[in-house]
C-alpha positions as CSV (number, residue, x, y, z in Angstrom):
1,X,3.7,28.1,-33.9
2,X,0.1,26.9,-33.7
3,X,1.2,23.7,-31.9
4,X,3.1,25.8,-29.4
5,X,0.0,27.9,-28.7
6,X,-2.1,24.8,-28.3
7,X,0.4,23.3,-25.9
8,X,0.6,26.6,-23.9
9,X,-3.2,26.7,-23.6
10,X,-3.3,23.1,-22.3
11,X,-0.6,23.8,-19.7
12,X,-2.5,26.9,-18.5
13,X,-5.8,25.0,-18.0
14,X,-6.7,24.5,-14.4
15,X,-7.5,20.8,-13.7
16,X,-11.1,20.1,-13.2
17,X,-12.3,19.6,-9.6
18,X,-12.7,16.0,-8.5
19,X,-16.2,14.5,-8.8
20,X,-17.2,11.9,-6.3
21,X,-19.9,9.5,-7.5
22,X,-21.5,7.9,-4.5
23,X,-23.4,4.8,-5.6
24,X,-26.3,4.1,-3.3
25,X,-29.8,2.7,-3.1
26,X,-32.9,3.6,-1.1
27,X,-33.0,0.3,0.7
28,X,-29.4,-0.7,1.3
29,X,-28.9,-0.6,5.1
30,X,-25.1,-0.2,4.8
31,X,-25.5,2.7,2.3
32,X,-28.0,4.3,4.6
33,X,-25.6,4.0,7.6
34,X,-23.1,6.0,5.6
35,X,-25.4,9.0,5.0
36,X,-23.9,11.1,7.8
37,X,-20.4,10.4,6.7
38,X,-21.2,11.2,3.0
39,X,-22.8,14.4,4.1
40,X,-19.8,15.3,6.3
41,X,-17.4,14.8,3.5
42,X,-19.5,16.7,1.0
43,X,-19.7,19.6,3.4
44,X,-15.9,19.4,4.1
45,X,-15.0,19.5,0.4
46,X,-17.9,21.6,-0.8
47,X,-15.7,24.1,-2.6
48,X,-13.0,21.6,-3.7
49,X,-15.0,18.5,-5.0
50,X,-18.4,17.8,-6.3
51,X,-20.4,15.0,-4.7
52,X,-23.2,13.2,-6.7
53,X,-25.4,10.4,-5.4
54,X,-25.9,7.8,-8.0
55,X,-29.0,5.5,-7.8
56,X,-28.4,2.6,-10.2
57,X,-31.4,0.4,-9.3
58,X,-34.4,0.9,-11.7
59,X,-36.9,0.3,-8.9
60,X,-35.6,3.4,-7.1
61,X,-38.2,5.7,-8.6
62,X,-37.9,9.5,-8.6
63,X,-40.4,9.5,-5.8
64,X,-38.5,7.0,-3.7
65,X,-35.3,8.9,-4.3
66,X,-36.9,12.2,-3.2
67,X,-38.2,10.5,0.0
68,X,-34.7,8.9,0.6
69,X,-32.9,12.2,0.2
70,X,-35.4,13.9,2.6
71,X,-35.2,11.1,5.2
72,X,-31.4,11.3,5.3
73,X,-31.2,15.1,4.8
74,X,-29.2,14.8,1.6
75,X,-28.7,18.1,-0.1
76,X,-26.2,17.0,-2.7
77,X,-27.0,16.4,-6.3
78,X,-28.4,13.0,-7.4
79,X,-28.8,11.2,-10.6
80,X,-30.5,7.9,-11.7
81,X,-28.4,5.4,-13.6
82,X,-31.1,3.0,-14.5
83,X,-29.3,1.7,-17.6
84,X,-26.2,1.2,-15.4
85,X,-23.9,3.2,-17.7
86,X,-22.0,4.7,-14.8
87,X,-21.9,1.3,-13.0
88,X,-20.3,-0.3,-16.1
89,X,-17.9,2.6,-16.7
90,X,-16.7,2.7,-13.1
91,X,-17.0,-1.1,-12.4
92,X,-18.6,-0.5,-9.0
93,X,-20.0,-3.7,-7.5
94,X,-21.8,-2.7,-4.3
95,X,-23.5,0.1,-2.6
96,X,-22.1,2.2,-1.0
97,X,-19.1,2.4,-3.3
98,X,-17.5,5.6,-4.7
99,X,-15.7,6.5,-7.9
100,X,-13.6,9.6,-7.9
101,X,-13.1,11.2,-11.3
102,X,-10.9,14.1,-12.3
103,X,-12.0,14.9,-15.8
104,X,-12.1,11.5,-17.7
105,X,-9.6,9.9,-15.3
106,X,-10.9,7.6,-12.5
107,X,-8.4,8.2,-9.7
108,X,-10.1,6.1,-7.1
109,X,-12.8,3.4,-6.8
110,X,-13.8,1.6,-3.7
111,X,-14.9,2.0,-0.1
112,X,-15.6,5.3,1.8
113,X,-13.7,3.9,4.7
114,X,-13.0,0.6,6.4
115,X,-15.8,0.6,8.9
116,X,-17.2,-2.5,7.4
117,X,-14.8,-5.4,7.4
118,X,-17.3,-7.8,5.8
119,X,-21.0,-8.2,5.7
120,X,-22.2,-8.4,9.3
121,X,-18.9,-7.3,10.7
122,X,-18.5,-3.6,11.5
123,X,-16.0,-1.6,13.5
124,X,-17.2,1.1,15.9
125,X,-14.9,3.6,14.1
126,X,-13.0,3.3,10.8
127,X,-9.2,3.0,11.0
128,X,-8.7,4.1,7.4
129,X,-10.7,6.9,5.7
130,X,-9.9,6.1,2.1
131,X,-12.2,8.6,0.3
132,X,-11.0,11.4,2.6
133,X,-7.3,10.5,2.0
134,X,-7.9,10.4,-1.7
135,X,-9.5,13.9,-1.7
136,X,-6.8,15.3,0.6
137,X,-4.1,14.0,-1.8
138,X,-5.8,15.4,-4.9
139,X,-6.4,18.8,-3.4
140,X,-2.7,18.9,-2.2
141,X,-1.6,18.0,-5.7
142,X,-0.1,14.7,-4.5
143,X,-0.4,11.2,-5.9
144,X,-3.3,9.1,-4.7
145,X,-1.8,6.4,-2.5
146,X,-4.3,3.7,-3.3
147,X,-6.4,3.8,-6.5
148,X,-8.7,0.9,-5.6
149,X,-10.1,-0.7,-2.4
150,X,-12.8,-3.3,-1.8
151,X,-16.1,-1.9,-0.7
152,X,-18.5,-3.9,1.4
153,X,-22.2,-3.5,0.9
154,X,-25.3,-4.5,-1.1
155,X,-24.3,-6.3,-4.3
156,X,-25.1,-4.8,-7.7
157,X,-24.1,-7.9,-9.7
158,X,-27.6,-8.6,-10.9
159,X,-27.7,-5.2,-12.7
160,X,-24.6,-5.5,-14.8
161,X,-24.9,-7.9,-17.7
């Protein structure tokens, strides 16, 4: 009887909203070019997903982060990951790169879109909007088509040991 009650309670629980961790730095030009797109997506999904800027570089001080957020008009939450726990957990390798979590499950990791083909090679407009497609699928209760893509940006390899 108790097991049936526990199972019923679990089935009635509403899944948690997706959390989008956007890894960035104050001085990565590619990350900074994505500021308008990140803000557009955060506004579009404001009531369906939570967006969090993650600053994993120890030299990005609270003061630099405040200035960065002001300069790019970010109003979304931000956290410092100076010990790179989130970097290690999500296995991100560059900025900007995103990790989308639903509860403890990482459902997507990779690029925001395919605007950057490689370092120094950029399209005028993206042809695939990976993060937006992921969020649309999650909100519609569908399977995420691609769980991982390769992001192009400023390398974080020196941080993760």
